[in-house]
Structure formats: structure tokens, C-alpha cells
C-alpha positions, 0 to 999 in steps of 0.5 A, spaced: 095 772 314 094 778 318 100 782 319 100 785 327 104 791 325 098 793 320 092 791 325 095 796 330 095 801 325 088 800 323 086 800 330 089 807 332 086 810 326 079 808 328 076 813 333 069 810 334 067 803 335 060 799 336 060 793 340 060 788 335 066 792 332 070 792 338 069 784 339 071 783 332 077 787 333 079 784 339 078 777 335 083 779 330 088 782 334 087 776 339 089 772 333 095 776 332 097 775 339 095 782 341 091 785 346 085 791 346 084 796 351 078 800 351 076 806 356 071 812 355 071 819 357 067 825 356 069 827 349 069 821 346 065 815 347 070 810 347 078 810 345 081 804 343 089 802 344 093 796 342 096 793 347 102 789 345 105 792 339 110 797 339 114 800 333 120 796 332 126 799 335 133 799 331 138 793 334 143 796 338 150 795 336 154 794 343 161 796 343 166 791 345 168 791 352 175 794 352 178 789 358 183 792 362 190 789 361 191 783 366 198 785 368 195 792 371 190 789 375 190 785 382 187 779 380 186 774 374 180 771 371 176 765 374 177 759 371 171 757 367 170 750 370 174 749 377 171 742 378 176 740 372 182 743 375 185 740 381 190 744 385 195 741 389 201 744 394 207 741 397 210 744 403 215 748 400 211 755 399 204 754 402 202 761 402 204 762 395 199 756 393 194 759 397 194 766 393 194 762 387 188 758 389 184 765 391 186 768 385 183 762 381 177 762 385 178 755 387 181 751 393 187 747 394 186 740 394 185 736 400 192 732 401 197 730 406 204 731 405 208 729 412 214 725 414 215 718 417 219 718 423 225 716 419 224 722 415 221 719 409 216 723 405 209 721 407 204 723 401 196 721 400 191 725 396 185 725 399 180 727 394 179 724 387 183 726 381 181 721 376 180 725 369 182 731 372 188 736 370 192 737 376 197 743 378 202 742 383 205 748 386 212 746 389 218 751 388 225 746 389 228 752 394 232 750 400 232 745 403 232 743 395 233 735 395 227 735 400 222 739 396 225 736 389 223 729 392 216 732 395 215 734 388 217 728 384 212 724 389 206 728 388 207 727 381 207 720 381 202 720 386 197 724 381 199 720 375 198 713 379 191 716 381 189 716 373 190 724 373 188 726 366 194 731 366 199 733 371 203 740 370 209 742 375 208 749 377 215 750 379 216 758 381 224 756 383 227 751 379 233 748 383 239 746 380 238 751 375 245 754 375 248 747 373 246 748 366 252 746 363 259 743 364 264 748 366 269 743 368 271 736 367 267 730 370 261 735 373 254 733 372 249 737 368 244 737 374 239 742 371 238 737 365 238 731 370 232 734 374 228 735 368 229 727 366 227 726 373 220 730 372 219 726 366 220 719 368 215 720 374 210 722 369 210 730 368 206 733 362 208 740 363 212 745 366 211 752 368 217 756 371 219 763 373 225 766 370 229 760 369 237 761 370 237 760 362 232 759 357 236 753 355 233 749 361 226 749 357 230 745 352 232 739 357 225 737 357 223 733 351 218 735 346 212 731 349 213 736 355 212 743 354 216 748 358 213 755 360 218 760 362 214 766 366 217 773 366 218 775 373 220 782 371 213 784 369 211 784 377 217 789 378 215 793 372 208 794 375 211 796 382 215 801 379 209 804 375 205 804 382 211 808 386 212 814 382 217 816 387 221 810 385 226 814 381 229 821 382 228 823 374 225 818 370 229 820 364 235 818 367 235 811 368 240 805 367 238 798 367 244 794 369 246 787 368 251 784 373 254 779 368 255 778 361 250 772 361 244 777 364 245 782 358 239 779 354 235 780 361 237 787 362 236 789 355 229 786 355 227 790 361 230 796 358 225 795 352 219 795 357 221 801 361 222 805 354 215 802 352 211 804 358 213 812 358 220 812 360 225 816 355 232 814 353 233 808 358 240 806 358 244 800 359 250 798 362 254 791 364 259 789 369 264 784 367 266 780 373 272 776 374 272 770 380 277 767 383 272 761 385 265 760 386 262 766 390 268 770 391 270 776 386 276 778 384 275 784 380 269 788 377 269 793 371 263 797 368 261 798 361 257 804 360 255 810 363 251 811 370 254 818 372 248 822 375 243 817 374 239 812 377 240 804 376 236 798 377 241 792 377 237 786 374 238 779 376 234 772 376 237 770 383 240 773 389 244 767 393 249 770 398 248 777 395 256 778 394 255 780 387 250 785 387 253 789 393 259 789 390 256 792 384 252 797 387 259 799 390 262 800 384 256 804 381 256 809 386 264 810 385 262 811 378 257 817 380 250 813 380 245 817 384 240 811 387 242 803 386 236 798 386 237 791 385 231 786 383 232 779 382 226 774 382 229 769 386 231 771 393 235 765 396 239 770 401 244 764 403 249 765 409 251 772 410 247 775 405 242 779 410 248 782 413 251 784 407 245 788 404 244 791 410 251 795 410 251 796 403 249 802 399 243 799 395 237 803 396 232 797 396 233 790 394 226 787 391 225 780 390 218 776 389 215 770 393 217 765 389 221 763 395 219 764 402 224 769 406 228 767 411 227 770 418 231 776 420 231 780 413 233 787 414 227 792 415 226 797 409 232 794 405 228 788 402 221 788 399 217 782 397 213 782 391 207 777 390 207 772 384 201 769 385 197 773 380 202 772 375 202 764 376 194 764 377 193 767 370 198 762 367 195 756 370 188 759 368 190 760 360 194 753 360 187 750 363 183 754 358 188 753 352 189 760 351 196 763 349 201 765 355 205 769 351 200 774 350 200 776 357 207 779 356 207 781 349 200 785 349 200 788 356 207 790 358 208 793 351 202 798 351 204 805 352 204 808 359 205 815 360 209 815 367 209 822 370 212 824 377 
């Protein structure tokens, strides 16, 4: 029943002790889990100090650590249980898969993806995937059919090996432009690819800038589809390169066609929220003779004396963006930049870009660049941080939409 705090107080008040008193005090303090220390000096025969007692300090209230917005950083958080996450990759874009694994703090699984002598795909996963969450990184870029078949067989292999869950990470979704019937007796290929993925047993899809949002609806409710916003990578690139625009108060976001207005309007809002003033919006209306051939272009909006950013999801032959840049220059635009998440650069795309009035074409590494890209004209941004963060959040049951609504809409003071 002895209070340690009270005993310490009594011992400090007593100046002199007999030997018996010291022994008694030591016993009492020992019962309280304390100690007694005694030394002598010339003025006082002995002084006592209570060892082990301190005046209790008020509890420190720690302020919550303010996390830096992940989109402003060059890394994502590591996964909590890397042993439960299994990252596989096909042959379509191995450097991107390795970058994702590095950001997640894990390694790509040991798997063989090759070809038999007759061209058939040969796949063997050499690690145990039973009961694990498997993420397969495989864009279905050219050669589209080979890469799509690899993806289907990788999903099927993981499912037959008793994986707990299989997520297809498809940075570029092939056949996405065939998302509706534009004529009689044509397939809706984007929907058919979704059916194929479901049939082999995929549980979830993570893609980047699908050609149109309705593709996510081609999957059944049992297979959620997350569509990541690739323009967030461009936004960070602009903020880091302060000489990007001549005047941040004179910027116009351009949609190259009517179908991309929503994408351009969204990016306009992001720029306004990050410190730019009165970012404009314009649209180009194009009339085609046939696929990849444009008959006429008309501009809706004003670009005179301003810097322009053409926002699109795919650059294929680069005919549209080069003609659009020429039209903008004729209307008085200062600089013309082009951003597209996916750079296919088919046919004579490189030659068109090199001879165009475009200042810079910016794409991501969702698709590997073909050899022969013109130097100084094409810049490739890294998507691995964005995709790694999405995988981590999916694996740890966190919100993916917060990646964009909480970080990209924060005010940012942009100065030259």
C-alpha cells in the first residue's frame, strides 16, 4: 500500500539518517521497486537520493505526420506483405514490369514465357502461386494478337495453379478503338476481348486511359475494372519543368476531336487547380474520308498568342496531331505540345512528327518505343509509379480514386 511517489518525497526531505534508518528506507523503497543511493561529504555526513523515481511528465501529443502527396513523389509505399503478392510479366513490356516491381519492393516472379519451334506460346510459372494474389503486367500492344494470347495463357496458368486472385494489369488495352458498331456487320472487338479475359478467369482489370470509359462496362460486375488517369504523369512533368510554357496565364488545352472533349476538360480543371490562371479550352472538328485520312479540320475556340497542349489517348500514325498542330499555328498559337498516354507510332509517324511544327510529343512507357524515334521531339514519361501505387492499393484494399481526387486537386503555386 506504499505509494512510490510519496516515499520519494519523504526521502528527499530527510537530511540525516542512522544506519538503521537507511536500511529501513532501502527496504521500503525496494518494496516499491525503487532504489536508494547514499554518499558522504564534508558538510553533511550523508545524503540520500531516490533512484528510479522521476516526476511524471505530461504525455506528449504527437502531431499527425503530414504525408506528401504520392503523385508529387518518385516512389510509392512498399506493400505490407510482399510474400502474398505475386507479380508476373509477359514479354510485351518487361522494363515497365521491372520498374513496377522495384517501386513495390518486390521482384518479378520466376516464369518462362517463350515460343515453341512452330510459333506457339510456351509458358511455365516456376514459383508456387497457390493462395496468392497474382498481378500480370502485359499491355496488348503490337504485335497485338501475340501479346493478347500471352496474357490469356498467363491468366489461365495462374488460375489452374490455384491462385487466390488474378488481376490483369493492362497499361494499353488493344482493340479498344473498336468499342461500338460504326457500320453493318462489324464486331465490337473491345467487348469481345473483355469476354475472353473473363472466360480464362481474370478477377480484376487495371488499365490506363482506356479509349473510352464504356469499355469498363464490357466486363461483368464480378470483374471490376480500374481506369487510371495517365494525364496525372503529364501534370507532374509540367510542374517540374517551369519553362514549359512562355506564360502560364496563356494556356489552352486542345481536344483533337469531339470524343476527347471530356478528357481535355478534365485536364483543364487540373491545371486550374494547380495554380494556372484561366486555362482555356478549344476543340478541333475533323472530317475523315476514311480511317487515318482527314479531309478537313475546323477549330472551335481561340488560341491566338497562347501555348497549346493537345490531349489525346493514342497516337497511331500521328496524322491527326500533326495536322491539328499546323491548324493551331495558322490560328496564331505560340507553342504546340502534344500529349498522349499511348504512343503506337505506326507507319510514317516518326517522319511526320520530325517535320511537323510540334514543339514536343510527350507519351508514356505504356508501350515500348519503336527504334528510330526522332531525338528531341519525343519524350517518354514513366508510368511505373502510377501503376505500382494502384497495385499496392488494390492489394491492401485501399481506395484508388483517392490517388487522383486528393493529390491532383491540391492547390499548387506555379511560378516561372
